[in-house]
KOLVEXLO-870996 format. One record per residue (C-alpha): residue in one letter; residue number from 1; x, y, z. Coordinates in Angstrom, 3 decimals. Layout:
KOLVEXLO-870996
<site 'A', NUM, <X, Y, Z>>
...
end
This chain:
KOLVEXLO-870996
<site 'M', 1, <112.842, 10.980, -74.758>>
<site 'S', 2, <113.637, 12.412, -71.344>>
<site 'E', 3, <110.706, 12.620, -68.920>>
<site 'R', 4, <111.791, 16.084, -67.839>>
<site 'R', 5, <109.443, 18.812, -69.041>>
<site 'L', 6, <110.850, 21.770, -70.929>>
<site 'R', 7, <110.430, 24.928, -68.860>>
<site 'L', 8, <109.581, 27.613, -71.378>>
<site 'G', 9, <109.481, 31.390, -71.039>>
<site 'I', 10, <107.367, 33.425, -73.460>>
<site 'A', 11, <108.624, 36.767, -74.761>>
<site 'G', 12, <105.571, 38.538, -76.159>>
<site 'L', 13, <102.000, 37.497, -75.373>>
<site 'V', 14, <100.778, 38.574, -78.793>>
<site 'R', 15, <99.115, 36.972, -81.812>>
<site 'A', 16, <101.974, 34.557, -82.527>>
<site 'F', 17, <101.758, 33.243, -78.972>>
<site 'T', 18, <98.007, 32.657, -79.247>>
<site 'L', 19, <98.620, 30.535, -82.347>>
<site 'M', 20, <101.238, 28.423, -80.566>>
<site 'L', 21, <99.385, 28.253, -77.251>>
<site 'P', 22, <97.194, 25.235, -78.163>>
<site 'S', 23, <100.386, 23.314, -78.957>>
<site 'F', 24, <101.955, 24.209, -75.628>>
<site 'L', 25, <98.765, 23.279, -73.760>>
<site 'A', 26, <98.335, 19.933, -75.505>>
<site 'D', 27, <101.939, 18.753, -75.293>>
<site 'Q', 28, <102.975, 17.311, -71.931>>
<site 'R', 29, <106.657, 17.847, -72.728>>
<site 'V', 30, <106.335, 21.627, -72.257>>
<site 'R', 31, <105.505, 23.721, -69.212>>
<site 'L', 32, <104.850, 27.442, -69.557>>
<site 'A', 33, <106.971, 28.750, -66.695>>
<site 'A', 34, <107.181, 32.537, -67.191>>
<site 'A', 35, <106.379, 35.315, -69.635>>
<site 'A', 36, <107.073, 38.942, -70.503>>
<site 'D', 37, <104.799, 41.529, -72.074>>
<site 'P', 38, <104.438, 45.301, -71.638>>
<site 'R', 39, <100.631, 45.024, -71.248>>
<site 'P', 40, <99.486, 44.579, -67.624>>
<site 'E', 41, <96.292, 42.783, -68.679>>
<site 'A', 42, <98.264, 40.177, -70.644>>
<site 'R', 43, <100.604, 39.596, -67.713>>
<site 'A', 44, <97.679, 39.220, -65.334>>
<site 'Q', 45, <96.005, 36.723, -67.677>>
<site 'F', 46, <99.173, 34.644, -67.961>>
<site 'A', 47, <99.707, 34.591, -64.191>>
<site 'A', 48, <96.098, 33.495, -63.699>>
<site 'D', 49, <96.198, 30.813, -66.396>>
<site 'F', 50, <99.559, 29.259, -65.512>>
<site 'A', 51, <100.364, 30.265, -61.924>>
<site 'A', 52, <103.666, 31.563, -63.237>>
<site 'P', 53, <105.453, 34.917, -63.095>>
<site 'A', 54, <104.965, 37.484, -65.837>>
<site 'Y', 55, <107.418, 40.347, -66.276>>
<site 'A', 56, <107.145, 43.744, -67.913>>
<site 'T', 57, <110.385, 43.371, -69.899>>
<site 'V', 58, <112.145, 40.612, -71.808>>
<site 'A', 59, <115.346, 41.466, -69.944>>
<site 'E', 60, <113.662, 40.463, -66.673>>
<site 'L', 61, <112.422, 37.257, -68.282>>
<site 'C', 62, <115.912, 36.379, -69.483>>
<site 'D', 63, <117.270, 36.898, -65.974>>
<site 'A', 64, <114.646, 34.620, -64.417>>
<site 'A', 65, <115.944, 31.401, -62.914>>
<site 'G', 66, <114.664, 27.951, -63.788>>
<site 'L', 67, <113.958, 28.434, -67.502>>
<site 'D', 68, <115.321, 26.127, -70.182>>
<site 'A', 69, <114.344, 28.172, -73.215>>
<site 'I', 70, <112.619, 31.338, -74.344>>
<site 'Y', 71, <110.105, 31.550, -77.173>>
<site 'I', 72, <110.474, 34.971, -78.795>>
<site 'A', 73, <107.132, 36.033, -80.240>>
<site 'T', 74, <107.603, 39.800, -80.049>>
<site 'P', 75, <107.375, 42.175, -83.040>>
<site 'H', 76, <109.957, 41.488, -85.740>>
<site 'Q', 77, <112.241, 44.422, -84.995>>
<site 'F', 78, <113.016, 43.028, -81.524>>
<site 'H', 79, <113.949, 39.460, -82.489>>
<site 'A', 80, <117.702, 39.909, -82.856>>
<site 'E', 81, <118.275, 41.899, -79.678>>
<site 'Q', 82, <116.112, 39.638, -77.555>>
<site 'A', 83, <117.505, 36.389, -78.960>>
<site 'C', 84, <121.007, 37.568, -78.139>>
<site 'L', 85, <119.860, 38.609, -74.662>>
<site 'A', 86, <118.311, 35.190, -74.034>>
<site 'A', 87, <121.387, 33.351, -75.287>>
<site 'A', 88, <123.696, 35.459, -73.123>>
<site 'A', 89, <121.561, 34.442, -70.129>>
<site 'G', 90, <122.113, 30.764, -70.999>>
<site 'K', 91, <118.616, 30.130, -72.366>>
<site 'H', 92, <117.922, 28.188, -75.550>>
<site 'V', 93, <115.932, 30.166, -78.120>>
<site 'L', 94, <112.889, 29.473, -80.296>>
<site 'V', 95, <112.356, 32.612, -82.377>>
<site 'E', 96, <109.372, 33.354, -84.591>>
<site 'K', 97, <109.792, 34.074, -88.265>>
<site 'P', 98, <111.182, 36.260, -89.655>>
<site 'M', 99, <114.398, 35.408, -87.842>>
<site 'A', 100, <115.495, 39.062, -88.064>>
<site 'L', 101, <115.268, 41.997, -90.444>>
<site 'T', 102, <118.865, 41.891, -91.730>>
<site 'L', 103, <121.416, 39.191, -92.465>>
<site 'A', 104, <123.842, 40.920, -90.105>>
<site 'D', 105, <121.349, 40.513, -87.270>>
<site 'C', 106, <120.787, 36.859, -88.203>>
<site 'A', 107, <124.539, 36.285, -88.054>>
<site 'R', 108, <124.701, 38.075, -84.699>>
<site 'M', 109, <122.033, 35.755, -83.291>>
<site 'I', 110, <123.899, 32.676, -84.530>>
<site 'E', 111, <127.146, 33.866, -82.953>>
<site 'A', 112, <125.406, 34.648, -79.652>>
<site 'A', 113, <123.961, 31.127, -79.500>>
<site 'R', 114, <127.304, 29.581, -80.458>>
<site 'A', 115, <129.193, 31.580, -77.820>>
<site 'A', 116, <126.693, 30.624, -75.120>>
<site 'R', 117, <126.467, 26.989, -76.299>>
<site 'V', 118, <122.691, 27.107, -76.554>>
<site 'R', 119, <120.352, 25.989, -79.315>>
<site 'L', 120, <118.737, 28.475, -81.685>>
<site 'I', 121, <115.621, 27.318, -83.590>>
<site 'V', 122, <113.690, 29.456, -86.068>>
<site 'G', 123, <109.998, 28.663, -86.271>>
<site 'P', 124, <107.297, 27.736, -86.530>>
<site 'S', 125, <106.902, 27.973, -90.270>>
<site 'H', 126, <104.691, 25.902, -92.544>>
<site 'S', 127, <107.631, 23.665, -93.422>>
<site 'F', 128, <106.794, 21.992, -90.077>>
<site 'D', 129, <103.321, 21.005, -91.379>>
<site 'E', 130, <102.844, 17.246, -91.487>>
<site 'P', 131, <101.676, 17.134, -95.157>>
<site 'I', 132, <104.854, 18.987, -96.153>>
<site 'R', 133, <106.963, 16.657, -94.040>>
<site 'H', 134, <105.247, 13.614, -95.584>>
<site 'T', 135, <105.814, 15.012, -99.072>>
<site 'N', 136, <109.471, 15.495, -98.224>>
<site 'A', 137, <109.707, 11.896, -96.988>>
<site 'L', 138, <108.267, 10.661, -100.296>>
<site 'I', 139, <110.867, 12.674, -102.178>>
<site 'R', 140, <113.757, 11.469, -99.993>>
<site 'S', 141, <112.635, 7.846, -100.429>>
<site 'G', 142, <113.574, 8.073, -104.112>>
<site 'A', 143, <110.258, 6.557, -105.189>>
<site 'V', 144, <109.234, 9.523, -107.340>>
<site 'G', 145, <112.608, 10.526, -108.742>>
<site 'A', 146, <114.368, 13.846, -108.463>>
<site 'V', 147, <112.498, 17.112, -107.904>>
<site 'R', 148, <112.501, 19.236, -111.067>>
<site 'M', 149, <110.010, 22.032, -110.360>>
<site 'I', 150, <107.965, 23.363, -107.439>>
<site 'T', 151, <104.899, 25.573, -107.722>>
<site 'A', 152, <103.615, 27.386, -104.617>>
<site 'L', 153, <100.511, 29.608, -104.691>>
<site 'N', 154, <98.692, 31.326, -101.845>>
<site 'F', 155, <95.965, 33.992, -101.942>>
<site 'T', 156, <94.733, 35.323, -98.576>>
<site 'D', 157, <93.354, 38.367, -96.749>>
<site 'F', 158, <96.689, 38.986, -95.000>>
<site 'L', 159, <97.017, 42.710, -95.718>>
<site 'Y', 160, <93.571, 43.514, -94.304>>
<site 'R', 161, <93.941, 41.882, -90.933>>
<site 'P', 162, <94.393, 44.432, -88.103>>
<site 'R', 163, <97.969, 45.735, -88.061>>
<site 'R', 164, <100.242, 47.909, -85.963>>
<site 'P', 165, <101.701, 50.846, -87.962>>
<site 'E', 166, <105.143, 49.230, -88.323>>
<site 'E', 167, <103.529, 46.151, -89.880>>
<site 'L', 168, <102.566, 48.313, -92.855>>
<site 'D', 169, <106.079, 49.736, -93.283>>
<site 'T', 170, <108.563, 47.567, -95.184>>
<site 'K', 171, <111.554, 49.267, -93.531>>
<site 'T', 172, <110.394, 48.051, -90.109>>
<site 'G', 173, <109.616, 44.501, -91.205>>
<site 'G', 174, <106.120, 45.001, -92.563>>
<site 'G', 175, <104.558, 43.499, -95.653>>
<site 'V', 176, <104.519, 40.075, -97.223>>
<site 'F', 177, <108.272, 39.648, -97.773>>
<site 'F', 178, <108.936, 39.567, -94.027>>
<site 'N', 179, <105.641, 38.097, -92.832>>
<site 'Q', 180, <104.604, 35.529, -95.431>>
<site 'A', 181, <107.530, 34.778, -97.724>>
<site 'P', 182, <109.438, 32.912, -94.961>>
<site 'H', 183, <106.688, 30.273, -94.970>>
<site 'Q', 184, <106.826, 29.645, -98.719>>
<site 'V', 185, <110.609, 29.875, -98.879>>
<site 'D', 186, <110.987, 27.395, -96.006>>
<site 'I', 187, <108.631, 24.977, -97.772>>
<site 'V', 188, <110.367, 25.066, -101.142>>
<site 'R', 189, <113.845, 24.950, -99.576>>
<site 'L', 190, <112.849, 21.816, -97.671>>
<site 'L', 191, <111.240, 20.121, -100.662>>
<site 'G', 192, <113.856, 21.357, -103.148>>
<site 'G', 193, <116.525, 19.740, -101.018>>
<site 'G', 194, <119.379, 21.873, -102.235>>
<site 'R', 195, <121.092, 25.221, -102.265>>
<site 'V', 196, <119.243, 28.175, -103.792>>
<site 'T', 197, <121.570, 30.020, -106.153>>
<site 'S', 198, <119.474, 32.927, -107.445>>
<site 'V', 199, <116.082, 34.612, -107.448>>
<site 'R', 200, <114.164, 36.974, -109.679>>
<site 'S', 201, <110.962, 38.521, -108.365>>
<site 'V', 202, <108.327, 41.188, -108.821>>
<site 'A', 203, <106.109, 42.731, -106.150>>
<site 'G', 204, <102.794, 44.503, -105.841>>
<site 'A', 205, <101.867, 47.406, -103.554>>
<site 'W', 206, <98.442, 48.307, -104.863>>
<site 'D', 207, <96.595, 49.953, -101.981>>
<site 'R', 208, <97.771, 53.364, -100.761>>
<site 'T', 209, <95.965, 52.845, -97.466>>
<site 'R', 210, <98.148, 49.758, -96.814>>
<site 'P', 211, <101.524, 51.188, -97.939>>
<site 'T', 212, <103.671, 48.055, -98.134>>
<site 'E', 213, <104.079, 45.082, -100.453>>
<site 'G', 214, <100.970, 42.932, -100.449>>
<site 'A', 215, <101.889, 40.513, -103.246>>
<site 'Y', 216, <104.860, 38.959, -105.026>>
<site 'S', 217, <105.853, 36.425, -107.634>>
<site 'A', 218, <109.333, 34.933, -107.587>>
<site 'L', 219, <111.390, 32.343, -109.437>>
<site 'L', 220, <114.038, 30.545, -107.387>>
<site 'T', 221, <116.795, 28.454, -108.950>>
<site 'F', 222, <118.553, 25.694, -107.001>>
<site 'A', 223, <122.105, 24.494, -107.547>>
<site 'S', 224, <120.642, 21.163, -108.689>>
<site 'G', 225, <118.783, 22.901, -111.520>>
<site 'T', 226, <115.425, 22.604, -109.759>>
<site 'T', 227, <113.245, 25.717, -110.000>>
<site 'A', 228, <110.534, 26.961, -107.669>>
<site 'S', 229, <107.897, 29.550, -108.544>>
<site 'L', 230, <106.310, 31.340, -105.600>>
<site 'T', 231, <103.212, 33.536, -105.773>>
<site 'Y', 232, <101.529, 35.200, -102.836>>
<site 'S', 233, <98.741, 37.771, -102.645>>
<site 'G', 234, <97.274, 39.158, -99.449>>
<site 'Y', 235, <94.740, 41.479, -101.067>>
<site 'A', 236, <91.627, 39.676, -99.786>>
<site 'H', 237, <89.997, 38.824, -103.088>>
<site 'F', 238, <90.460, 35.235, -104.319>>
<site 'D', 239, <91.030, 32.816, -101.426>>
<site 'S', 240, <93.236, 29.836, -102.297>>
<site 'D', 241, <91.723, 27.875, -99.399>>
<site 'E', 242, <89.127, 27.010, -102.048>>
<site 'W', 243, <91.867, 24.791, -103.518>>
<site 'C', 244, <92.413, 23.180, -100.105>>
<site 'D', 245, <88.937, 21.718, -99.577>>
<site 'G', 246, <87.700, 24.868, -97.858>>
<site 'I', 247, <90.109, 24.366, -94.952>>
<site 'G', 248, <91.849, 27.427, -93.572>>
<site 'E', 249, <95.561, 27.900, -92.990>>
<site 'D', 250, <95.105, 26.978, -89.313>>
<site 'G', 251, <93.479, 23.634, -90.155>>
<site 'A', 252, <89.905, 24.679, -89.370>>
<site 'P', 253, <87.056, 24.556, -91.910>>
<site 'K', 254, <86.102, 27.948, -93.314>>
<site 'D', 255, <82.583, 29.316, -93.527>>
<site 'P', 256, <81.954, 30.318, -97.165>>
<site 'A', 257, <79.748, 33.136, -95.870>>
<site 'S', 258, <82.795, 34.748, -94.246>>
<site 'Y', 259, <84.075, 36.052, -97.598>>
<site 'G', 260, <85.097, 39.697, -97.229>>
<site 'A', 261, <85.100, 39.576, -93.420>>
<site 'A', 262, <88.621, 40.977, -93.075>>
<site 'R', 263, <87.839, 44.095, -95.098>>
<site 'R', 264, <84.542, 44.599, -93.251>>
<site 'R', 265, <86.212, 44.374, -89.837>>
<site 'L', 266, <88.925, 46.761, -90.908>>
<site 'A', 267, <86.358, 49.275, -92.140>>
<site 'G', 268, <85.067, 49.457, -88.577>>
<site 'A', 269, <88.499, 50.334, -87.154>>
<site 'T', 270, <89.139, 53.888, -88.356>>
<site 'G', 271, <92.656, 55.178, -87.693>>
<site 'S', 272, <95.878, 53.453, -86.701>>
<site 'E', 273, <95.107, 53.445, -82.966>>
<site 'A', 274, <91.708, 51.855, -83.486>>
<site 'E', 275, <93.320, 49.250, -85.724>>
<site 'R', 276, <96.021, 48.589, -83.149>>
<site 'A', 277, <93.332, 48.130, -80.492>>
<site 'E', 278, <91.449, 45.720, -82.743>>
<site 'R', 279, <94.640, 43.728, -83.255>>
<site 'E', 280, <95.230, 43.509, -79.514>>
<site 'R', 281, <91.665, 42.309, -78.969>>
<site 'R', 282, <92.540, 39.303, -81.120>>
<site 'G', 283, <95.554, 38.530, -78.947>>
<site 'Y', 284, <96.162, 36.963, -75.576>>
<site 'G', 285, <95.041, 38.901, -72.517>>
<site 'S', 286, <91.851, 40.272, -74.029>>
<site 'G', 287, <89.780, 38.438, -71.425>>
<site 'A', 288, <89.436, 34.876, -72.641>>
<site 'G', 289, <91.388, 32.226, -70.784>>
<site 'A', 290, <93.753, 29.695, -72.300>>
<site 'T', 291, <91.958, 26.970, -74.225>>
<site 'Q', 292, <93.055, 23.940, -76.201>>
<site 'R', 293, <92.399, 23.630, -79.925>>
<site 'R', 294, <92.513, 20.344, -81.820>>
<site 'N', 295, <91.552, 20.657, -85.465>>
<site 'A', 296, <90.580, 17.684, -87.574>>
<site 'F', 297, <92.868, 18.874, -90.353>>
<site 'H', 298, <96.494, 19.873, -90.758>>
<site 'E', 299, <97.680, 23.432, -91.230>>
<site 'H', 300, <98.759, 24.478, -94.714>>
<site 'F', 301, <100.053, 27.402, -96.769>>
<site 'G', 302, <98.070, 27.313, -99.968>>
<site 'A', 303, <98.560, 25.133, -103.012>>
<site 'I', 304, <101.889, 23.302, -103.435>>
<site 'I', 305, <102.741, 21.089, -106.413>>
<site 'V', 306, <106.105, 19.314, -106.537>>
<site 'S', 307, <106.952, 18.062, -110.025>>
<site 'C', 308, <109.306, 15.099, -109.825>>
<site 'E', 309, <110.702, 12.870, -112.567>>
<site 'Q', 310, <108.126, 10.131, -111.978>>
<site 'A', 311, <105.201, 11.904, -110.273>>
<site 'D', 312, <103.703, 15.173, -109.179>>
<site 'L', 313, <103.027, 15.524, -105.454>>
<site 'R', 314, <100.340, 17.768, -103.934>>
<site 'P', 315, <100.124, 18.085, -100.149>>
<site 'T', 316, <96.691, 18.955, -98.735>>
<site 'P', 317, <95.311, 19.470, -95.207>>
<site 'T', 318, <94.302, 15.784, -95.086>>
<site 'G', 319, <97.142, 14.024, -96.903>>
<site 'V', 320, <99.203, 13.960, -100.093>>
<site 'W', 321, <98.080, 13.324, -103.667>>
<site 'I', 322, <100.544, 11.371, -105.809>>
<site 'Y', 323, <100.042, 11.740, -109.570>>
<site 'G', 324, <102.195, 8.978, -111.062>>
<site 'D', 325, <102.883, 7.788, -114.604>>
<site 'D', 326, <99.929, 5.377, -114.676>>
<site 'E', 327, <97.685, 6.279, -111.754>>
<site 'K', 328, <96.970, 8.799, -109.066>>
<site 'R', 329, <96.484, 7.915, -105.427>>
<site 'F', 330, <95.960, 9.666, -102.127>>
<site 'E', 331, <97.939, 8.956, -98.967>>
<site 'T', 332, <95.740, 9.976, -96.052>>
<site 'L', 333, <97.365, 11.393, -92.940>>
<site 'P', 334, <95.800, 10.935, -89.507>>
<site 'P', 335, <94.431, 14.170, -88.040>>
<site 'P', 336, <96.766, 16.041, -85.689>>
<site 'T', 337, <96.452, 15.154, -82.012>>
<site 'V', 338, <98.669, 18.090, -81.007>>
<site 'P', 339, <98.677, 21.118, -83.325>>
<site 'R', 340, <102.178, 22.027, -84.537>>
<site 'A', 341, <103.596, 18.977, -82.759>>
<site 'A', 342, <106.636, 18.977, -85.065>>
<site 'V', 343, <107.745, 22.319, -83.607>>
<site 'I', 344, <107.708, 20.865, -80.103>>
<site 'D', 345, <109.427, 17.710, -81.389>>
<site 'E', 346, <112.306, 19.718, -82.803>>
<site 'L', 347, <112.552, 21.991, -79.767>>
<site 'C', 348, <112.612, 19.118, -77.275>>
<site 'A', 349, <114.996, 16.996, -79.333>>
<site 'A', 350, <117.434, 19.909, -79.562>>
<site 'I', 351, <117.343, 20.812, -75.886>>
<site 'L', 352, <116.555, 17.591, -74.045>>
<site 'E', 353, <118.402, 15.198, -76.383>>
<site 'D', 354, <121.113, 17.540, -77.732>>
<site 'R', 355, <120.173, 16.914, -81.374>>
<site 'T', 356, <121.020, 19.462, -84.049>>
<site 'P', 357, <117.722, 20.970, -85.241>>
<site 'L', 358, <116.888, 21.289, -88.925>>
<site 'H', 359, <115.513, 24.811, -88.490>>
<site 'D', 360, <118.624, 26.151, -86.770>>
<site 'G', 361, <120.187, 29.579, -87.103>>
<site 'A', 362, <121.923, 28.721, -90.369>>
<site 'W', 363, <118.608, 27.546, -91.812>>
<site 'G', 364, <116.867, 30.731, -90.697>>
<site 'L', 365, <119.612, 32.930, -92.114>>
<site 'A', 366, <119.466, 31.159, -95.489>>
<site 'T', 367, <115.689, 31.615, -95.613>>
<site 'M', 368, <116.013, 35.303, -94.806>>
<site 'E', 369, <118.667, 35.695, -97.492>>
<site 'V', 370, <116.139, 34.452, -100.039>>
<site 'C', 371, <113.341, 36.672, -98.690>>
<site 'L', 372, <115.530, 39.767, -98.631>>
<site 'A', 373, <116.804, 38.984, -102.117>>
<site 'M', 374, <113.216, 38.668, -103.336>>
<site 'L', 375, <112.541, 42.155, -101.974>>
<site 'Q', 376, <115.747, 43.530, -103.481>>
<site 'S', 377, <115.081, 41.901, -106.833>>
<site 'A', 378, <111.588, 43.373, -106.983>>
<site 'H', 379, <112.888, 46.868, -106.229>>
<site 'E', 380, <115.910, 46.689, -108.553>>
<site 'A', 381, <114.307, 44.660, -111.359>>
<site 'R', 382, <117.201, 42.210, -111.606>>
<site 'E', 383, <118.243, 38.705, -110.648>>
<site 'I', 384, <120.001, 38.314, -107.286>>
<site 'A', 385, <122.610, 35.625, -106.534>>
<site 'F', 386, <123.238, 34.187, -103.058>>
<site 'V', 387, <126.281, 33.772, -100.836>>
<site 'H', 388, <124.955, 32.318, -97.529>>
<site 'Q', 389, <123.055, 29.237, -98.678>>
<site 'G', 390, <125.750, 26.783, -97.594>>
end
């Protein structure tokens, strides 16, 4: 690995950035060198924390000299335009999920990166989680036989976390198909190890005060014959972290007394502007400085069971259960020293070592094809076949 540090610009000092910030702080391969955000308080906080310039627009950030790459963590509807802008300025791109809101925009981002000869990486998603990666390594070793079926279940309070108005409008990238499905789809595509050929799904939009899809169930079929069933609910009732040893999605233990906290907080934010303000208070620039976070457990995305010919595999925040023909055993994983280290690994390998990333533009486009087809299938009540899976 080169000793040169990756000089990273941040587009959007919002919630996604706060979740990645501990990784950037803990990993010596990355230096936060500039940022862009429309909020003066966020820019001032960044300048104070990192002694680096902060701009009002992403265009200014893209024009800044001395940056290797730009991490795009802005609202979904801006991803495509800003990724293309960064690529045209000669910067490599790490773009948050969802890659974009349409397949045409995904393709435009891929072409912009190709034309500029820069790397495009889509992430982070939970397919980067170490228990998922370890499960995938077990599968690829051949020790458990071929994958035949994958079951993925996650029940959260997603829909009742503070939201901007567009996050509750499906047409502008709101709801679970754009926000949460990319995680599950990335996981099952990685573990399924093949091309998805079709999907059939149903969706739930059960709360008129949160007018977007808050739940789905989907059946994916792979070219190999493997199937994957995906269920997600963000309606803040059952919490599937109970199936993950009481460890939250971010790898931190959950307080059982916190049940219902999301709905209670939301009840105190009456009106869209109050909710927007509450969301911003959870983000960077609200007053707290940058701090490191090192959890004792790995991040996860609910319950995953991979049914193989010779064993079932179940990744957890602490390791992977292997249920074989004659015995079950647990392979413990060491706790993470750097949260989301695999994201930084892939980013640095792509840029500093010129390696082709797994989660490249083609990967991101294929994931979005599945997510969009899930949405289409739910609305049209029919099976959808794919054309971009490669």
